[in-house]
N, C-alpha and C positions, 0 to 999 in steps of 0.2 A: 953695717946694720942701718937700714934705711928708718927714719922717723917721722910718722904721718900724725899731725895732732888735727884733730876735727875741731874740738871745742873743749874749754876748761869751764863750761857753764854747767855742767851736771847737777842738777836741784840737789839739795842736801836731804829732803824729803821726797817720794815720790808722789806724783798726783793720784786722784782718786783710782783705785781698780776698777777695771772694766770687765766684765763676763768672766769672771775667774781668771784673767791673763795675770802673768808673773811680771814683776817689775825686775829688770837688769839693771842694777846700778852702772853707770858709765864709768870708764876709765882706761887706763892703757895696757894692753898683754900683747904677749909674743903670738903673732899669726902667722901661720905658714909652718913649714918642715922641711929642713935640710936632708933628712933620712931616708926619703921616701922617693915620690914621684918626682920629675923636674918641673911641673906646672906648680908644685906647692913652693917653691924656694924663690927668695931666700927668707929665711925668719927674719922678720922686722917689728918693729915696736910699732902698733896703731893705737889710736885713742879714738874711742866711740862714747857718744852721749847716751845717757841713759835712755830706755825705753819699755815698753810694755810687749810680753809675747805671749802666744796662746802656749799652754803648756804642755800640748801634744797637736801633732798633724792635724788637719781638719779631716773630720770622719764622713763616712757613707752617710750618717744619719745627720750632721750638718749640712753637707751638700745638698740632700734631698730637700731639705728646708728651703735653701737656696733658689731649687730650681723649682719647685712648687711656688715660691712667691715671685719669681722673675721670669718663670717660663725659659730660663736659659737652654740653649740647643748647644751642648759641647763641640769642640771642633773635631772629636772622633766620630760624631754624630751626623756630621755635614760632608756633602761631595765636596773633595776637592776642587778649586776653581781652576779650570785646563789653563787659563792665562798665566798661574802661578808657577805651572810645570810644562815648560816648552816641550814639546817631543814624547809626551807621556802618553802610553797608550789609551783610548777611551777606556777598555774595561778595568784600569787601574783607578780610575777617577771614581771610585767608591767609598762611603764612609768606612773608615779602618782603623785599627790602633795597634801597636805593636806588643806582642804577647810572648811572655818566655815559654818555649818549648823546649824539654828537656831533648836531647838527643839520644837515639839507642845506643850508640857506642862512642867511645872517645873519638873529639874530633880535635881540628886544629883550634888552639887558643888565639891565634891571631884574628880571624875572622869571626866577630859577633852575629853574623848572619847565620851561622852554625847553630844558633839557639833562639833569635829573636825571628817572629813571623807575623809579617803583616796578616792580621785576622779581619776580614770583612765583620762587620758587627760586633766587633768588641768596643766596649764603651765602659762608663763609670758605672753603668748598670750591669754589665755582663763584662767581667774583669778576664775572663778566658776564653769570649766569644759566645754567639749565640747558643742558648741551652744552658748557660752559667748565671748566678744571680748573686747579688750581694743582700739579700732577704734576710738571711741569717748572719750576715756580718754588719751589723749597724755602728759598730764601734771599732771596725777596721779602718785604715786612712783610705779616703777616698783616692783613686788612683785612674789613670787613663785621664788626665787633665793637663792640657796645653797651655802656653803662656797667656793666651786670650781669655782661658776660664778662670784661672786662678787670679786675674786682675779684677776681672768681672765680680768675681766672690768677693776678693778683698773691698772693693768700691762698695757694693752692697752692704758689705760689713763694716763700713766706715773704718776701714782698716788699711793696710799696705803690706805689701811682701819684703820680707827684710834683705838688707843688702849682705853681701856676702861677710864683709866684717862684723855685722849685728849679730848674724846667725852664728858664726865662729866663735865670738865672744860668748853668747847665750850658750853653745854647745858644750864650751870648754868649762861649764859648771865652777870658775872660780879656781880650776887647777892651772894656773898660767904654765905653759911651756908642757904637761903632761902629753904622753901617748894617745892616751884614750880620754872619754869623757869622764873616764872614773877613777883613772891612776895610769901605771905604766905596764899592766898587766892584762892581755886580753882575756883571760879568765882567771881571775883572784880564786885562790883555791877550789879551781874546779868548778865556778859558778859562772854560767853563761851571761853577760851583762846585756846583751844586745840580741836582737834578731839578725842572725846572719847563717852565712852556709857552713855547714861542717862536713868534710866528706872532699870528694874527688870532683870540683866542678868542670863540667856542667852534668855530667851524666849521674852523680850519685850524693844525695844529700841525706846523710846519716840522722838528721833532725835533732841530734844531741840537745839544742835549746828548745825542744819540744814544738817546733812550726817547721812548717813546709809552706812556702808562701807569705802572705802577711799574717800578722798576729793582731789582737786587738791593742789600741792605744793603752798603754800604761800596762802592758804584761811583764814589762821587765823595769829592773830597778831604775828610778830618777835618777837625774844628776844633782849636783850640789846645789844649784839653783831650783832643783823642784820640776824639771821639765823631762820629759817621757819621749822615747823614741828619738831623741836627737842624733843618736847612731843607730844604724839598721833600720829593719823594717822597709820604709821606703826613702828613695831620694827626696831632696827637697828643692823646689825653684828657690832661687833668690833673684835680685832684680839686677847685679852685676851683669854686663857684658862680658862674654869670654873673650880672655886671650891666652895663648898656649903657657905663657910662661911671666910671671909677675915681677921680675927681680927690676925692670925700669919703670913698672906699672903697679906701684903699689895701692893696694883697696884702700879706700876711706868712706866715711859716710854722709856727710853733708856736703864736702866738696865737690865740684863738677867731675863727671867721669873722663878719666884720662883715655879711655877709648869707646867708641862707639859701634853701632850695628856693622859697619862695613870693617871695621877692624875684627870683627868676631866669627866673620864667615869662613868656614872651612874652604880653601883655596881646592879641594877635590871635590867639592859638591857642584855640580852643574847647577843646581836649581838656587844657588847662593842665598841659603835661609840663615840669617843671622842666629845666634846662640847665646843663652844665658849659661850662667855658672849654677850648677846644682851641687849640692852639699849632702853628707852624712853617709853616704852607703845605703845597703839595702839588703835585703834576705838574700839576695844573690852575691852578694860580696864573700870571697872564699881566699883563705890562705895560697892556694895555689894560682889564683888568677886575680884577683882585685881585692887588693889590701886597703881599701879605702874607707874601713870601718873605722873612721878617724876625725875628730875635728878639723884639722888641717886640710883633709883630701877634699878634692874638687874636679869635676868633670864638666864638659861642655854639652848643652843640649838645645839643639835645634828648636825655636820658638813655635812651630807648626807642628812638633811631635809630640804625641802623648804615649806612654807605655805601661804596663802592668805592673812598674816597681818605680814608681815616680809619683810623689804628692806634694804638699805643702802646708806651711803655716803662716801665721799673719802676727804683724807687728802695730802697735800704735806709738808715735813718736810724739813726746808733749812738746 
């Protein structure tokens, strides 16, 4: 087991609360999993300093306030720069974002392009594309935000994006080593504890949890730290660069990153876009396809890409 010690200087008492944020006491916990996907292994001890974290993902209402104050234009609303995508056809260089579109019949689960569609005009205001709106969803998590968008929001708010270790410690809610954020059963006593996919992905969602697509923040029980939607609903950005396996690359909070942008690039990607770690799973995670509705789960996300199932929350470090 790898032991990573960041600091033993966790304050005995938390500093003054900020904007309803939740204080996460620093400490050592078991990070990762040896029972699921290889990129989560090995389980190792990680020590993290205490920090404040948003009680839920940033909502459409929150992001709207930021945009009104700063006039920020998200990556999904800007035409891609041709210099960043050599060989791309001119008709492809239009503002767009990736939207989940359920296929009409069963398809190969090996190719995500069978359900992910680049939709021109899809952005945080129009999550399914032109004609859709978040006007009646102010309390849903904001989506279609790329890395530049979440860091711009965090800077405006005087906050930061959590590291992977900070995020996972918070998601576990004090249950060190538990399978889920609420214990070891996916649906204890038949209760759905998070917004995930029930049924056969990607063609049939039975919506036993009450939702198809995103849900209002706080619609499901909070974890032991009082945090909502750490699991399911939307994936969340973290600040760590991604590598496929963490056995020789334990995550930490304050120490220099063991990997950088170049090490995070998917070698199959001709555009060579660096990737960050995203955590928590989403409403599209299903038992027959993506069992990533767990604190230990992690996936890579290109920093230039936004989707209809990816959001974020912020932290403050004392």
